[in-house]
MIDOSE-1310 file (N, C-alpha, C; in nm, 2 decimals, decimal comma, always signed):
residues 258
minr	+1,98/+9,58/+6,94/+1,93/+9,48/+6,85/+2,01/+9,35/+6,86; +2,14/+9,36/+6,86/+2,23/+9,24/+6,87/+2,20/+9,17/+7,00; +2,18/+9,24/+7,11/+2,16/+9,17/+7,24/+2,02/+9,10/+7,23; +1,93/+9,16/+7,16/+1,79/+9,10/+7,15/+1,80/+8,97/+7,08
iaqi	+1,88/+8,97/+6,96/+1,90/+8,84/+6,89/+1,97/+8,74/+6,97; +2,07/+8,78/+7,04/+2,15/+8,69/+7,13/+2,06/+8,63/+7,23; +1,97/+8,71/+7,29/+1,88/+8,65/+7,39/+1,78/+8,55/+7,33; +1,73/+8,58/+7,21/+1,65/+8,48/+7,14/+1,72/+8,35/+7,11
alai	+1,85/+8,37/+7,06/+1,93/+8,25/+7,03/+1,95/+8,16/+7,15; +1,98/+8,23/+7,27/+2,00/+8,15/+7,39/+1,87/+8,08/+7,43; +1,75/+8,15/+7,41/+1,63/+8,09/+7,44/+1,60/+7,97/+7,35; +1,64/+7,98/+7,23/+1,62/+7,86/+7,14/+1,71/+7,74/+7,18
lcif	+1,83/+7,77/+7,22/+1,92/+7,66/+7,27/+1,86/+7,59/+7,39; +1,79/+7,67/+7,47/+1,73/+7,61/+7,59/+1,60/+7,54/+7,56; +1,53/+7,59/+7,46/+1,40/+7,53/+7,42/+1,42/+7,41/+7,34; +1,52/+7,41/+7,25/+1,54/+7,30/+7,16/+1,68/+7,23/+7,18
pgag	+1,70/+7,18/+7,30/+1,83/+7,11/+7,33/+1,85/+6,99/+7,24; +1,75/+6,94/+7,18/+1,76/+6,82/+7,10/+1,75/+6,85/+6,95; +1,77/+6,98/+6,91/+1,76/+7,01/+6,77/+1,86/+6,93/+6,69; +1,81/+6,88/+6,58/+1,90/+6,79/+6,50/+1,86/+6,65/+6,51
hsaa	+1,78/+6,61/+6,61/+1,75/+6,47/+6,63/+1,65/+6,43/+6,52; +1,63/+6,30/+6,49/+1,55/+6,26/+6,38/+1,41/+6,21/+6,41; +1,37/+6,24/+6,54/+1,24/+6,20/+6,57/+1,13/+6,27/+6,49; +1,02/+6,21/+6,47/+0,91/+6,27/+6,39/+0,87/+6,40/+6,46
peri	+0,85/+6,50/+6,39/+0,81/+6,63/+6,45/+0,68/+6,62/+6,52; +0,67/+6,69/+6,64/+0,55/+6,69/+6,72/+0,50/+6,83/+6,74; +0,57/+6,93/+6,69/+0,53/+7,07/+6,71/+0,56/+7,14/+6,57; +0,46/+7,13/+6,48/+0,48/+7,18/+6,34/+0,42/+7,32/+6,33
lslg	+0,50/+7,40/+6,26/+0,46/+7,54/+6,24/+0,48/+7,58/+6,09; +0,39/+7,66/+6,04/+0,39/+7,70/+5,90/+0,42/+7,85/+5,89; +0,49/+7,89/+5,78/+0,52/+8,03/+5,75/+0,45/+8,07/+5,63; +0,37/+7,99/+5,56/+0,31/+8,03/+5,44/+0,18/+7,96/+5,41
lcad	+0,10/+8,02/+5,32/-0,04/+7,97/+5,30/-0,04/+7,83/+5,24; +0,05/+7,80/+5,14/+0,05/+7,67/+5,07/+0,09/+7,56/+5,17; +0,19/+7,60/+5,26/+0,23/+7,50/+5,36/+0,11/+7,48/+5,46; +0,04/+7,58/+5,49/-0,08/+7,57/+5,58/-0,17/+7,46/+5,52
wlia	-0,20/+7,47/+5,40/-0,30/+7,37/+5,34/-0,25/+7,23/+5,34; -0,12/+7,21/+5,30/-0,06/+7,08/+5,31/-0,06/+7,02/+5,45; -0,03/+7,11/+5,55/-0,03/+7,06/+5,69/-0,17/+7,02/+5,73; -0,27/+7,10/+5,70/-0,41/+7,07/+5,73/-0,46/+6,95/+5,66
hhad	-0,41/+6,92/+5,54/-0,45/+6,80/+5,47/-0,39/+6,67/+5,52; -0,26/+6,68/+5,56/-0,18/+6,56/+5,59/-0,15/+6,54/+5,74; -0,13/+6,65/+5,81/-0,08/+6,64/+5,95/-0,18/+6,61/+6,05; -0,14/+6,55/+6,16/-0,23/+6,54/+6,28/-0,25/+6,67/+6,35
rdnv	-0,37/+6,72/+6,36/-0,40/+6,85/+6,42/-0,33/+6,86/+6,56; -0,32/+6,76/+6,64/-0,25/+6,77/+6,77/-0,11/+6,80/+6,76; -0,04/+6,78/+6,64/+0,10/+6,80/+6,63/+0,13/+6,94/+6,56; +0,03/+7,02/+6,55/+0,05/+7,15/+6,48/+0,03/+7,26/+6,58
vals	+0,14/+7,34/+6,60/+0,13/+7,45/+6,70/+0,07/+7,58/+6,64; +0,09/+7,59/+6,51/+0,04/+7,71/+6,44/+0,05/+7,71/+6,29; -0,06/+7,75/+6,22/-0,05/+7,79/+6,08/-0,01/+7,93/+6,07; +0,02/+7,97/+5,94/+0,06/+8,11/+5,92/-0,05/+8,21/+5,94
qlqr	-0,01/+8,34/+5,96/-0,11/+8,44/+5,98/-0,19/+8,46/+5,85; -0,14/+8,42/+5,73/-0,22/+8,43/+5,61/-0,35/+8,35/+5,61; -0,35/+8,25/+5,70/-0,47/+8,17/+5,70/-0,59/+8,25/+5,75; -0,57/+8,35/+5,83/-0,68/+8,44/+5,87/-0,72/+8,54/+5,75
rypi	-0,62/+8,58/+5,68/-0,64/+8,67/+5,57/-0,71/+8,60/+5,45; -0,67/+8,48/+5,42/-0,73/+8,40/+5,31/-0,79/+8,27/+5,36; -0,90/+8,28/+5,44/-0,96/+8,16/+5,50/-1,01/+8,07/+5,39; -1,02/+7,94/+5,42/-1,07/+7,84/+5,33/-1,17/+7,75/+5,41
dwig	-1,27/+7,71/+5,35/-1,38/+7,65/+5,43/-1,35/+7,51/+5,49; -1,25/+7,44/+5,44/-1,21/+7,31/+5,50/-1,10/+7,32/+5,61; -1,06/+7,44/+5,64/-0,97/+7,46/+5,76/-1,05/+7,55/+5,86; -1,09/+7,48/+5,97/-1,18/+7,55/+6,06/-1,11/+7,64/+6,16
pewp	-1,18/+7,71/+6,24/-1,12/+7,80/+6,34/-1,05/+7,73/+6,45; -1,06/+7,60/+6,46/-0,99/+7,53/+6,57/-0,84/+7,52/+6,54; -0,80/+7,55/+6,42/-0,65/+7,54/+6,39/-0,59/+7,67/+6,44; -0,48/+7,66/+6,52/-0,42/+7,78/+6,57/-0,34/+7,86/+6,47
vhdg	-0,32/+7,99/+6,49/-0,25/+8,07/+6,39/-0,16/+8,16/+6,47; -0,03/+8,17/+6,42/+0,06/+8,27/+6,49/+0,05/+8,40/+6,42; +0,11/+8,50/+6,48/+0,10/+8,64/+6,44/+0,21/+8,68/+6,34; +0,31/+8,59/+6,31/+0,41/+8,62/+6,22/+0,54/+8,68/+6,28
sleq	+0,54/+8,70/+6,41/+0,65/+8,76/+6,48/+0,75/+8,65/+6,52; +0,88/+8,69/+6,52/+0,98/+8,60/+6,56/+0,97/+8,56/+6,70; +0,93/+8,65/+6,79/+0,91/+8,62/+6,93/+0,81/+8,51/+6,95; +0,69/+8,53/+6,89/+0,59/+8,43/+6,91/+0,62/+8,29/+6,85
ival	+0,69/+8,29/+6,74/+0,73/+8,17/+6,67/+0,82/+8,09/+6,76; +0,92/+8,16/+6,82/+1,02/+8,10/+6,91/+0,94/+8,05/+7,04; +0,85/+8,13/+7,09/+0,78/+8,09/+7,21/+0,69/+7,96/+7,19; +0,65/+7,94/+7,06/+0,57/+7,82/+7,03/+0,66/+7,69/+7,03
rpdq	+0,79/+7,71/+7,03/+0,88/+7,59/+7,03/+0,86/+7,49/+6,92; +0,85/+7,53/+6,80/+0,83/+7,43/+6,69/+0,95/+7,34/+6,67; +0,93/+7,22/+6,64/+1,04/+7,13/+6,60/+1,05/+7,10/+6,45; +0,95/+7,16/+6,38/+0,95/+7,16/+6,23/+0,88/+7,28/+6,18
vlsg	+0,95/+7,36/+6,11/+0,90/+7,48/+6,04/+0,90/+7,46/+5,89; +0,78/+7,48/+5,83/+0,77/+7,47/+5,69/+0,73/+7,60/+5,62; +0,79/+7,62/+5,50/+0,77/+7,75/+5,44/+0,77/+7,73/+5,29; +0,69/+7,82/+5,22/+0,69/+7,82/+5,08/+0,82/+7,89/+5,03
qysa	+0,84/+7,88/+4,90/+0,96/+7,94/+4,84/+0,97/+8,09/+4,86; +0,86/+8,16/+4,86/+0,86/+8,30/+4,87/+0,79/+8,35/+5,00; +0,77/+8,27/+5,09/+0,69/+8,30/+5,21/+0,79/+8,35/+5,32; +0,75/+8,46/+5,38/+0,81/+8,51/+5,51/+0,96/+8,50/+5,50
tqir	+1,02/+8,55/+5,40/+1,17/+8,53/+5,38/+1,25/+8,59/+5,49; +1,21/+8,71/+5,54/+1,29/+8,77/+5,65/+1,29/+8,69/+5,78; +1,17/+8,65/+5,81/+1,15/+8,56/+5,93/+1,23/+8,43/+5,91; +1,22/+8,38/+5,79/+1,28/+8,25/+5,77/+1,44/+8,26/+5,78
qrle	+1,49/+8,37/+5,73/+1,63/+8,39/+5,74/+1,68/+8,41/+5,89; +1,60/+8,48/+5,96/+1,63/+8,51/+6,10/+1,62/+8,38/+6,18; +1,52/+8,29/+6,15/+1,52/+8,16/+6,22/+1,64/+8,08/+6,19; +1,68/+8,08/+6,06/+1,79/+8,00/+6,02/+1,92/+8,05/+6,08
tlgv	+1,93/+8,19/+6,10/+2,05/+8,24/+6,17/+2,05/+8,20/+6,31; +1,94/+8,18/+6,37/+1,93/+8,13/+6,51/+1,94/+7,98/+6,52; +1,96/+7,91/+6,41/+1,98/+7,77/+6,42/+1,86/+7,69/+6,41; +1,74/+7,75/+6,37/+1,62/+7,67/+6,35/+1,61/+7,63/+6,21
hvev	+1,60/+7,50/+6,18/+1,59/+7,46/+6,04/+1,45/+7,49/+5,99; +1,44/+7,54/+5,87/+1,32/+7,57/+5,80/+1,32/+7,49/+5,67; +1,22/+7,40/+5,65/+1,20/+7,32/+5,53/+1,13/+7,41/+5,43; +1,20/+7,44/+5,32/+1,15/+7,53/+5,22/+1,10/+7,44/+5,10
lplp	+0,97/+7,47/+5,07/+0,90/+7,39/+4,96/+0,89/+7,47/+4,83; +0,98/+7,45/+4,73/+0,97/+7,52/+4,61/+0,84/+7,50/+4,54; +0,78/+7,61/+4,48/+0,66/+7,59/+4,42/+0,67/+7,51/+4,28; +0,59/+7,42/+4,26/+0,60/+7,34/+4,14/+0,57/+7,42/+4,01
rsle	+0,63/+7,38/+3,90/+0,61/+7,45/+3,77/+0,55/+7,35/+3,67; +0,53/+7,22/+3,72/+0,47/+7,12/+3,63/+0,39/+7,02/+3,72; +0,31/+6,94/+3,65/+0,23/+6,84/+3,73/+0,32/+6,74/+3,80; +0,43/+6,70/+3,73/+0,52/+6,60/+3,80/+0,58/+6,66/+3,92
qvvd	+0,61/+6,79/+3,92/+0,67/+6,86/+4,03/+0,57/+6,88/+4,15; +0,44/+6,87/+4,12/+0,34/+6,88/+4,22/+0,36/+6,75/+4,31; +0,38/+6,64/+4,25/+0,40/+6,51/+4,32/+0,53/+6,52/+4,41; +0,64/+6,57/+4,35/+0,77/+6,58/+4,42/+0,75/+6,68/+4,54
yekq	+0,67/+6,79/+4,52/+0,65/+6,89/+4,62/+0,58/+6,82/+4,74; +0,48/+6,74/+4,71/+0,40/+6,68/+4,82/+0,49/+6,57/+4,89; +0,58/+6,50/+4,81/+0,67/+6,40/+4,88/+0,77/+6,47/+4,97; +0,82/+6,59/+4,92/+0,92/+6,66/+5,01/+0,85/+6,70/+5,14
flra	+0,73/+6,74/+5,13/+0,65/+6,78/+5,25/+0,64/+6,66/+5,34; +0,60/+6,55/+5,29/+0,58/+6,42/+5,37/+0,71/+6,38/+5,43; +0,82/+6,39/+5,36/+0,95/+6,35/+5,42/+0,98/+6,44/+5,54; +0,95/+6,57/+5,52/+0,98/+6,67/+5,63/+0,90/+6,63/+5,76
lqlp	+0,78/+6,58/+5,74/+0,70/+6,54/+5,86/+0,72/+6,39/+5,89; +0,81/+6,32/+5,82/+0,84/+6,18/+5,84/+0,71/+6,10/+5,83; +0,64/+6,13/+5,73/+0,52/+6,06/+5,69/+0,55/+5,97/+5,57; +0,49/+5,86/+5,54/+0,52/+5,78/+5,43/+0,49/+5,85/+5,30
etla	+0,59/+5,84/+5,21/+0,58/+5,91/+5,08/+0,46/+5,84/+5,00; +0,42/+5,72/+5,03/+0,31/+5,66/+4,97/+0,18/+5,74/+4,98; +0,18/+5,83/+5,08/+0,06/+5,91/+5,10/+0,04/+6,02/+4,99; +0,15/+6,04/+4,91/+0,15/+6,14/+4,81/+0,05/+6,10/+4,70
svvp	-0,01/+6,20/+4,64/-0,10/+6,17/+4,52/-0,01/+6,15/+4,40; -0,07/+6,10/+4,29/+0,00/+6,08/+4,17/-0,07/+6,15/+4,06; +0,00/+6,18/+3,95/-0,06/+6,25/+3,84/-0,15/+6,16/+3,77; -0,28/+6,19/+3,75/-0,37/+6,10/+3,68/-0,34/+6,10/+3,53
apmp	-0,39/+6,00/+3,46/-0,37/+5,99/+3,32/-0,44/+6,11/+3,25; -0,38/+6,15/+3,14/-0,44/+6,26/+3,07/-0,59/+6,23/+3,03; -0,67/+6,33/+3,03/-0,81/+6,31/+3,00/-0,82/+6,31/+2,84; -0,92/+6,24/+2,79/-0,94/+6,23/+2,64/-0,98/+6,37/+2,59
rpar	-0,93/+6,40/+2,47/-0,96/+6,52/+2,40/-1,08/+6,51/+2,31; -1,16/+6,61/+2,29/-1,27/+6,60/+2,19/-1,21/+6,60/+2,05; -1,30/+6,55/+1,96/-1,25/+6,55/+1,82/-1,21/+6,68/+1,76; -1,29/+6,78/+1,80/-1,25/+6,92/+1,76/-1,19/+6,99/+1,88
pqrl	-1,07/+7,03/+1,88/-1,00/+7,10/+1,99/-1,09/+7,21/+2,05; -1,10/+7,22/+2,18/-1,17/+7,32/+2,25/-1,07/+7,42/+2,31; -1,07/+7,54/+2,27/-0,97/+7,64/+2,32/-1,03/+7,71/+2,44; -0,95/+7,70/+2,55/-1,00/+7,76/+2,68/-0,90/+7,87/+2,71
lllg	-0,96/+7,99/+2,75/-0,88/+8,10/+2,80/-0,89/+8,10/+2,95; -0,78/+8,09/+3,02/-0,77/+8,11/+3,16/-0,75/+8,26/+3,19; -0,85/+8,32/+3,24/-0,85/+8,47/+3,26/-0,84/+8,50/+3,41; -0,73/+8,58/+3,44/-0,71/+8,62/+3,58/-0,74/+8,77/+3,59
anai	-0,69/+8,82/+3,71/-0,71/+8,97/+3,73/-0,62/+9,05/+3,65; -0,65/+9,18/+3,63/-0,57/+9,27/+3,56/-0,55/+9,24/+3,41; -0,65/+9,17/+3,36/-0,65/+9,13/+3,21/-0,53/+9,04/+3,18; -0,49/+8,96/+3,27/-0,38/+8,87/+3,25/-0,43/+8,73/+3,22
gtgq	-0,38/+8,67/+3,11/-0,41/+8,54/+3,07/-0,29/+8,45/+3,09; -0,31/+8,32/+3,10/-0,21/+8,22/+3,13/-0,17/+8,14/+3,00; -0,05/+8,15/+2,96/+0,00/+8,09/+2,84/+0,08/+7,96/+2,86; +0,16/+7,93/+2,76/+0,23/+7,80/+2,76/+0,34/+7,80/+2,87
gtle	+0,39/+7,68/+2,90/+0,50/+7,67/+2,99/+0,48/+7,70/+3,13; +0,35/+7,69/+3,17/+0,31/+7,72/+3,31/+0,24/+7,60/+3,37; +0,23/+7,59/+3,50/+0,16/+7,48/+3,57/+0,01/+7,49/+3,52; -0,04/+7,61/+3,52/-0,18/+7,62/+3,48/-0,21/+7,57/+3,34
heil	-0,11/+7,59/+3,25/-0,12/+7,54/+3,11/-0,13/+7,39/+3,11; -0,04/+7,33/+3,19/-0,04/+7,18/+3,20/-0,18/+7,13/+3,26; -0,23/+7,20/+3,35/-0,36/+7,16/+3,41/-0,47/+7,16/+3,30; -0,47/+7,27/+3,22/-0,57/+7,28/+3,11/-0,56/+7,17/+3,01
ehag	-0,43/+7,15/+2,97/-0,40/+7,05/+2,86/-0,43/+6,91/+2,92; -0,40/+6,88/+3,04/-0,42/+6,75/+3,10/-0,57/+6,72/+3,11; -0,65/+6,82/+3,12/-0,79/+6,80/+3,14/-0,86/+6,79/+3,00; -0,78/+6,80/+2,89/-0,84/+6,77/+2,76/-0,87/+6,90/+2,68
wtny	-0,84/+7,02/+2,74/-0,86/+7,14/+2,67/-0,74/+7,18/+2,59; -0,75/+7,27/+2,50/-0,64/+7,34/+2,43/-0,63/+7,48/+2,48; -0,51/+7,52/+2,52/-0,49/+7,66/+2,57/-0,51/+7,76/+2,46; -0,60/+7,85/+2,48/-0,62/+7,96/+2,38/-0,50/+8,04/+2,35
ltep	-0,41/+8,06/+2,45/-0,29/+8,14/+2,43/-0,18/+8,05/+2,39; -0,11/+8,09/+2,28/+0,00/+8,01/+2,23/+0,14/+8,06/+2,26; +0,14/+8,18/+2,33/+0,27/+8,23/+2,37/+0,30/+8,19/+2,51; +0,43/+8,19/+2,55/+0,47/+8,14/+2,68/+0,44/+8,24/+2,79
gyqr	+0,42/+8,19/+2,91/+0,41/+8,28/+3,03/+0,27/+8,35/+3,05; +0,28/+8,45/+3,13/+0,15/+8,52/+3,17/+0,15/+8,65/+3,08; +0,04/+8,67/+3,02/+0,03/+8,77/+2,91/-0,09/+8,87/+2,94; -0,06/+9,00/+2,91/-0,17/+9,10/+2,91/-0,25/+9,08/+2,79
ldle	-0,38/+9,06/+2,81/-0,47/+9,03/+2,70/-0,51/+9,15/+2,61; -0,54/+9,12/+2,48/-0,58/+9,22/+2,39/-0,73/+9,19/+2,36; -0,81/+9,29/+2,41/-0,96/+9,27/+2,40/-1,00/+9,26/+2,25; -0,94/+9,33/+2,16/-0,98/+9,33/+2,02/-0,95/+9,19/+1,96
rias	-0,84/+9,13/+2,00/-0,80/+9,00/+1,95/-0,90/+8,90/+1,99; -0,94/+8,90/+2,12/-1,04/+8,81/+2,18/-1,17/+8,82/+2,11; -1,21/+8,95/+2,08/-1,34/+8,97/+2,02/-1,35/+8,92/+1,88; -1,24/+8,93/+1,81/-1,23/+8,89/+1,67/-1,21/+8,74/+1,65
dppd	-1,14/+8,68/+1,75/-1,11/+8,54/+1,75/-1,14/+8,48/+1,88; -1,26/+8,47/+1,92/-1,29/+8,43/+2,06/-1,26/+8,28/+2,09; -1,22/+8,25/+2,21/-1,20/+8,11/+2,25/-1,34/+8,04/+2,26; -1,33/+7,91/+2,27/-1,45/+7,83/+2,29/-1,51/+7,85/+2,43
ailw	-1,43/+7,88/+2,52/-1,47/+7,90/+2,66/-1,37/+7,99/+2,74; -1,42/+8,05/+2,84/-1,33/+8,13/+2,93/-1,35/+8,08/+3,07; -1,24/+8,05/+3,13/-1,24/+8,01/+3,27/-1,20/+8,13/+3,35; -1,30/+8,18/+3,43/-1,28/+8,30/+3,51/-1,24/+8,26/+3,65
aapk	-1,11/+8,26/+3,68/-1,06/+8,22/+3,81/-1,03/+8,34/+3,89; -1,12/+8,39/+3,97/-1,10/+8,52/+4,04/-1,14/+8,50/+4,19; -1,08/+8,58/+4,28/-1,12/+8,57/+4,42/-1,26/+8,61/+4,44; -1,31/+8,57/+4,56/-1,45/+8,60/+4,59/-1,48/+8,75/+4,59
hrar	-1,39/+8,83/+4,64/-1,41/+8,98/+4,65/-1,35/+9,04/+4,53; -1,42/+9,06/+4,43/-1,37/+9,11/+4,30/-1,34/+9,26/+4,31; -1,22/+9,29/+4,27/-1,17/+9,43/+4,28/-1,18/+9,49/+4,14; -1,13/+9,62/+4,13/-1,13/+9,69/+4,00/-1,04/+9,61/+3,91
anqf	-0,94/+9,54/+3,96/-0,85/+9,46/+3,88/-0,92/+9,36/+3,79; -1,04/+9,32/+3,83/-1,11/+9,22/+3,76/-1,22/+9,27/+3,66; -1,22/+9,40/+3,64/-1,32/+9,46/+3,56/-1,31/+9,43/+3,41; -1,19/+9,39/+3,37/-1,17/+9,34/+3,23/-1,27/+9,23/+3,19
aehp	-1,29/+9,14/+3,29/-1,38/+9,03/+3,26/-1,52/+9,07/+3,24; -1,56/+9,19/+3,28/-1,70/+9,23/+3,28/-1,72/+9,32/+3,15; -1,62/+9,33/+3,07/-1,64/+9,42/+2,95/-1,74/+9,36/+2,85; -1,83/+9,45/+2,80/-1,94/+9,40/+2,71/-1,89/+9,33/+2,59
alar	-1,77/+9,37/+2,54/-1,72/+9,30/+2,42/-1,69/+9,15/+2,45; -1,65/+9,12/+2,57/-1,62/+8,98/+2,60/-1,76/+8,90/+2,61; -1,86/+8,97/+2,67/-1,99/+8,91/+2,68/-2,05/+8,87/+2,55; -2,02/+8,96/+2,45/-2,07/+8,94/+2,31/-1,99/+8,83/+2,24
avpa	-1,86/+8,82/+2,27/-1,77/+8,73/+2,20/-1,79/+8,58/+2,25; -1,82/+8,57/+2,38/-1,83/+8,44/+2,44/-1,96/+8,43/+2,52; -2,06/+8,35/+2,48/-2,19/+8,35/+2,55/-2,17/+8,30/+2,69; -2,27/+8,34/+2,77/-2,27/+8,32/+2,92/-2,25/+8,18/+2,96
erwl	-2,31/+8,09/+2,88/-2,30/+7,94/+2,92/-2,16/+7,89/+2,89; -2,07/+7,97/+2,82/-1,93/+7,92/+2,80/-1,83/+8,00/+2,89; -1,89/+8,07/+2,99/-1,80/+8,12/+3,09/-1,80/+8,03/+3,21; -1,69/+7,97/+3,24/-1,67/+7,87/+3,35/-1,61/+7,94/+3,47
tsef	-1,65/+7,89/+3,59/-1,59/+7,94/+3,71/-1,55/+7,82/+3,80; -1,44/+7,84/+3,87/-1,39/+7,74/+3,96/-1,35/+7,80/+4,09; -1,34/+7,72/+4,20/-1,30/+7,78/+4,33/-1,16/+7,84/+4,31; -1,15/+7,96/+4,35/-1,02/+8,03/+4,32/-0,91/+7,97/+4,40
wrwq	-0,93/+7,92/+4,52/-0,82/+7,86/+4,60/-0,75/+7,75/+4,54; -0,82/+7,67/+4,45/-0,76/+7,56/+4,38/-0,64/+7,60/+4,29; -0,65/+7,73/+4,25/-0,54/+7,78/+4,16/-0,43/+7,85/+4,24; -0,46/+7,88/+4,37/-0,36/+7,95/+4,45/-0,24/+7,87/+4,48
cpgp	-0,26/+7,74/+4,53/-0,15/+7,66/+4,57/-0,17/+7,52/+4,51; -0,07/+7,46/+4,46/-0,08/+7,32/+4,41/-0,09/+7,22/+4,52; -0,14/+7,10/+4,50/-0,15/+7,00/+4,60/-0,24/+6,89/+4,55; -0,28/+6,80/+4,64/-0,37/+6,69/+4,60/-0,50/+6,74/+4,53
wtwe	-0,54/+6,86/+4,57/-0,67/+6,91/+4,51/-0,65/+6,95/+4,36; -0,53/+6,95/+4,31/-0,50/+6,99/+4,17/-0,57/+6,88/+4,08; -0,57/+6,76/+4,12/-0,62/+6,65/+4,04/-0,78/+6,66/+4,03; -0,84/+6,71/+4,14/-0,98/+6,73/+4,14/-1,01/+6,84/+4,04
ligq	-0,93/+6,94/+4,04/-0,95/+7,06/+3,95/-0,94/+7,01/+3,80; -0,85/+6,92/+3,77/-0,84/+6,86/+3,64/-0,97/+6,79/+3,60; -1,02/+6,71/+3,70/-1,14/+6,64/+3,67/-1,26/+6,73/+3,65; -1,27/+6,84/+3,72/-1,37/+6,94/+3,71/-1,37/+7,01/+3,57
lhqw	-1,24/+7,04/+3,53/-1,23/+7,10/+3,40/-1,27/+7,01/+3,28; -1,24/+6,88/+3,30/-1,27/+6,79/+3,19/-1,42/+6,77/+3,18; -1,49/+6,77/+3,30/-1,64/+6,76/+3,29/-1,70/+6,87/+3,21; -1,65/+6,99/+3,21/-1,70/+7,10/+3,14/-1,69/+7,08/+2,99
ld	-1,59/+6,99/+2,95/-1,58/+6,96/+2,80/-1,71/+6,89/+2,75; -1,78/+6,82/+2,84/-1,90/+6,75/+2,80/-2,02/+6,83/+2,80
């Protein structure tokens, strides 16, 4: 095992003799889904050697099959000779650590926990690719609120709702809604409470392939508490990773208030 790592390290020294230079990266590689999306949104396709293997598992309609994908192995990543590797905070931690041990720098993008951090997140990404920070999006002005507050429940899988102090909470509030949940963090929902004090609307953010984990949303008591026209749905991918598309999501949520 040690000999194998040493051989890979020697290969890296041969492949990347100029590692540490400040030239704009021309061989970009991703280790995570959120980095995939930022790369596809901002980077020149000709400068990307591979997106992460998660792109095949969670495909998205605006990233076509022409984008290359690696298999997640250290050997293939080294063979692709990237000069900039990008990773999410929790993505491919073992591969990331092994690459760093071998002297390959990996730019780690911490996941934002607020709308302001979404902008910082995008700017960090742009700096890593030596693109102008002016390309980063900005937080739009808060949307106007209705005279009577409209309480929205963001319902996810496994009967989990999104409460205060989360990025999702800020998205709802910025769009002009009031979060139905007043406690912090992610909470397991009480069906009886919702039935006795229903929200004005439920946003059902679920993946395309609904599993048993999503059966809570189909309970008859919820259907009786909140009429069908007050069940809202949005594209699930917009909630998976923050980015420039977050502002479009805020605009969509606000339109539903009308």
